[in-house]
N, C-alpha and C positions, 0 to 999 in steps of 0.2 A: 301689865302684863308679863307672860310666862313662856318665853320661846320652850319649844319643846325639839331637841334632838334626835334623830332617829340612826341606830348603828345598826348594821346589817352583817352576820357572819354566815356563810353559806357552806354547807358542809354534805359531802357525800352526796352529790348530785341534786341537789334539791330537797334531801330527805327532811332536811334540819335547815330549821331557820330561826336564828335570836334574836329577838327585838330587846333593844335596850333603850329606855326614855329617859333621859336628863332634862331636868327643868332650871332655869338660871332665876337670876333677883332681878333681871331686866325692870328698869322704869322710862317710862316716855316721860321726858323734861317737856318744860317750858317750849324751848328750840326743835324738840325732837319730834319726829311724827312716827308712829307705832307704825308698823310694818300691816299690810293688806293680809288680811286672813288667806290660807291657801290651803288646797285639799293636799294631805297627805298622801301618795302613789304609795303602795306597797313597794319593797324593793326586790330587785329584777333576782331571779332564779340564777343563776351562771351553771352553764354545762359543764360536767367534769373532762375530763381525760380517761379513755379507757385505757387501762393499764396494758403494757405489752403479753401479748400472750391471750387476751382477753378476746379478740376481734371471734372466732369463731363461735364461740359461744354468746356474744354480742348479736352477730347475725343471725344466730339461732333464735333467739330471745325476740327480735326484730322481726322474724318472719311468722311467729306465733303471733305477735302483738298486733301486726298489718293485718290479721284474719278476723281477731277479736274485736270486742266495743272498742271504738276507741274516739279523742275528740279530733277536730280536723285542725292542722297546724294553724296559728291564726285564728281560730275558731273565737266569736265574743263570747264569753261565759261571765256571769255574775259569782261576787262573792256576796254571801248574807251572813249579816252577824246574829247569834242566838240569843235568847233570850236569857238573859242570867238567872241560876241557879241559888237562891236563898237559901244557904244551909240549915239555918231558925225556921223556913218556910216548909222544908221538905218532912219534917214529923208529921205537920198537919196536911200535906198533901196526898202522904203514904195513908193514912188512916181514913182519909175522906174518901180516896179510890176503894180501900178495901174494904170499910165498910158499907158503900155503895155496890159491891158486887159477892162479899161473902155468902148473902142467902142464895147465890145460883153455883157457888163451887161447893160448899158443904156446909155453913150455915156456923152457929154458934153463936160465944158472946163478941159484943161489937170490940173493935180494937181503940184505945185510948192514946193521943199522943204521948202522954207520959208514961203508957206501960213499953215503950218503944227504948232497948237496951242497947248502949254501943259497944259493938264487936268489932276490934280493925276496924276498917274504914267503913264500916256500915251498921246501919240500926236493924233491930231486928225483935220479932215477938212471934206469940204463940197462942193462938184462943184453945177453949176447951174441946173445939172440934178436931185438934190438931193441923189446923191452919195456920202457916208460918208466912209473915207479913215481912220482908227485907226493902232496906230503902238505903242508897249511896247518896251521899252531899255532894260527894262533886260531879255526879252527872243528871240526879235527880231520877235516879232508875230505881223504879218499885217493881217487884214482886208479890205475887199471892199465890200459894201450893197449898193444895191440900194432900198433904204428908201421905196419908194413908192409901189415899188412890191412886196418884200420880205416876208412880211404878208398879201396883198392884193390881190384882182383878183381870178381867178380861175385857177387850176392847172389841167391837165390831169391827170387819174389814172395810172402812169406808173409803171409796174412792179420795183423789186427790180433790177434786172438784165438788163433792159435798163435802168434805173436811174445810174446806177453804170460805165455801159461802157461810157454814155453822161458824167459822172462826172472825168473818169480816163481820155476821151479824152481832156476833156477842160484843165485841170491840166497837159498833157504831152504836149499838144498842144501850152502851153502859157508858159514853163516851170516855173509852179510854184515852184516847188520843184527839184532838182538836186540829183539823186540817184547813191550810189555806188553799183561797180557789185553785191555785197554779201548784197544788200536791194532790198525790193520788194514792192508795194503798196498793201494793200489790202482793201476791203471793210467790216468795222470794226462793220458798223452798218445803220442803214436804218430807215427812219421816215417820216410818211404822217401828215401834220399840218393841222387840218381842224380848222374852226368855224361857229358860229352860232350867227346871232343876234335877238334880243330881244326887241321889240317895248313898249316902255315908257307907253304908256298908252294900259291895256289889257293884257299885258305881252306875247302876239303872238309871238311863235317863227316862225325865218325862216329857210329854210331848211339848212342843212349841207355843206358847202362849203368847198372842198380840198383846201387851199391856196399856200399849197406848199409843195414840199419834200425834205427833207434834207438828204444826202449821207455823212455818217463819213468813210474817208479813212485813214487808220491807215497804219502801216510801220511792215515789219520786218527784224530782221538785224540777219545774221548767220541761218535765219531757226528759228529765239525765236520771239515772238509778243513783242511789244512797249507798254508799258501800261500807266498807271495813263494820266492827264489830257492832258499833252502834247503830242507830236509826231503823228500828225493826220492833215489831211484838211479836213474843212467842207465844202462842196457845196450846195448851195442852188439852187434850180430848181423850177421854174413856167412855165404858159401856155403850151406850147406844149412838155415843155424839154429845155426852153431856161435858161442858167445860170443867175440868177441874184442877186449870192453875194458870197462871199465864204469867210474863215477863215483859215490863214497858220498859225500853232503853229508846227513847223520843224527847229528843230535846227539842225545842219549840223555835219556831223561825221567824226572825223579824218582816214583816212582809214586803220591806222595801231592798233591795238590794243596796251594800254600802259602796261597791266598786264593781267594774267589768276589767276583766282582764282576757289577754288573748292565751288561746287553747294552745297546748303543746301536743303535735303528733305523736305516732309509734316508736317514728325513727330516733326523736330525743328525748323521749320518757325511755325507751329500751338502752339508750346509753347512758342515762342516769342509773337506771335498774340494773347495768352490768356492773357499772363502777360501785355499787353499794353491793352487790354479790362478791365483788373483789374483795373488798375490806373483808367480808363474812369470812371466805376461804383461803386469803392470803396472796402473796404474790405469784404461786405455782398454782395455775389454773387447773383442774381436772378437766380429759379430753369431753369434748362437746358431747359425746355420746353417752357417757354420766348424766347428763343435764336432761330432767323432763321439765317441762313448762304445765302444768296440770290444769290450768285456767288463769284467763286474766279478766279484768273488773275496771271499769273505767266510771266514774262519776263523783259525784260528792262524797270525801271522806266526813265519816263520824265515827267519834272515836267510843271506846270502851265504857263500861259502866265505874270503872276507878279514876278515870282520865277527867279532867275538867277540859273545857273547851271553849272557846267564844267565836269563832266562825266558822262554816262551811266552806271547805275552799274544793277545786277541782283538784280530783289525782286519781292515779292509777296505781292498783292492786297487783301484783304478779305472784300467782303460788306457784314455787318454785321446789321441783327435789333434786338432790346429786347424791348419786350413791356409786361410789369409785371401786377398784379393789383394796387400794391403799389408804382409804378415809373412808369413815365415819360417814353413816347414812345422816344426811342433812335436808330438813324440811323447814321451808323459810317462806314469809310473806313478806314480799319486799313493798314499801310503800312511798311513791315519788309523786313530785307535786306534778298538776296536768295542766299547769297553767305558766305564764312567763313569769310571773309576779307569786308572792306569797307574804298574808299578813302576818300568822303564827306558825309555830312548827306545828308539821303532822305529827299527830301524837302516835308514840311508838307500839307498835301492834306485837304482844307480846303471845303470837299465834305460832303455832306448829298444829303440822296437817298430820294427821291420824294415819291416813295411810289406808284404810279400810273406809270400803265403797260403799255409797248410803243405798237403800233398799230403793229408794226411787230419788231421781236428783233432778232439780230442775235448773237450767242454764243461767250462768249470774249469779252462783248462790253466793252466801256471805256463810262465815263460821257462827254456828249458837256462842254465844258469850258468857256462857255460864260454866 
C-alpha cells in the first residue's frame, strides 16, 4: 500500500492553494497492519490579515458584498468533480458537434478530425463556406463561427426574451450541452453589436447598423450560479434571428458531489479580496473614494478556455476599478474561495474590465471569454 501525503500552501487569502501529493514505498509486512482507508478532507483556507491602511477600503468592499449575492457563513456547499477532458478525444468531439450543427449555421463541407490544425494551444479548421471551427484541449472549449455573417450584414432588433428563446432552442435541439437533473440553463447576458462606416474622404459616417445579437447562456448547479469565464454557451444571432455561431465552454460535472464544505460569508470573503487587492496595489492604498466595486458574483467558479480544471468549487468574484490622481487606472476581477476548504487552486482570471457599458445588462453577468 502506498500512503499519500497532502501538503498545502495558502497564499493571498485563499486565492491560491497548491496541492502536492507524495507517494512512499510502504509495505504491510506479516506483523504489520495496514491503516484503514480514510477520506482526505480538502485543506483549510486560512484568512489573511488586512494590511494596515486598507481598513477603509476593506469596509467599502464588504458593504457592497453584503448587498450582493453571497453565501451564508457556515452554509453547507458541495464540491463537484469535473469529468476529465481527454485531449485525444477533443478532435472527434469538436468535429462531431460542428458537423451536427453546420447545416443550420452556414453549411458547406463536413469537417474531419484530421483537418484540424494546431495553433498555439488550440485546434482550428475552416470549411469551404468560411465556417471556422476551434477546439481547446485543456478545457474542451468548442467554437463554430460563420465568419462571413457573424459581424456583417444586418440583424433584426429582437428583444432579450425572443433572442433567449431562439438560443435555448438551438442549444437544446442540437444537444450542445447535457444537463444533470440539478442543473439548468439561464440567460446570463445579452448584447447588441452595432457598427458604423466612415468614408475615407470627407469622413462622412454611415447609419448605425445592428450586426448581430449575442446571448450568453449560463448555468445553475443546485440553484447556485456558475461564475467565471467558463460555464457558458455563447450564441450569435443575425438576420431575422438565425444562429450564425456559438462558443461552448462547458465542462461536464459528475453527478455526485466529492465533498461538502462550509460557506464563507461576505465579511470573510471581503477580507480575502482586500488582502489580494493590497498585493496588487502595494503597501500604499489609494483613498477609498478612488475605488469602485462594479459588481460582485457568488457561485461555482469555472475557469476559461485556456485552463485545465478538475473541480467546481464555491467562489466569489469581485469586479473592481481603481483610479486616482497619482496612479494609473486599474480594472481587476479578484476571485477568492467561497468556502472554508479548497481542493485545487482557483484558476487565475486574466480579466480586465473594458469600462464600456453594455447596451443591455442583466445582473450577475460574467465576461465573454473570447
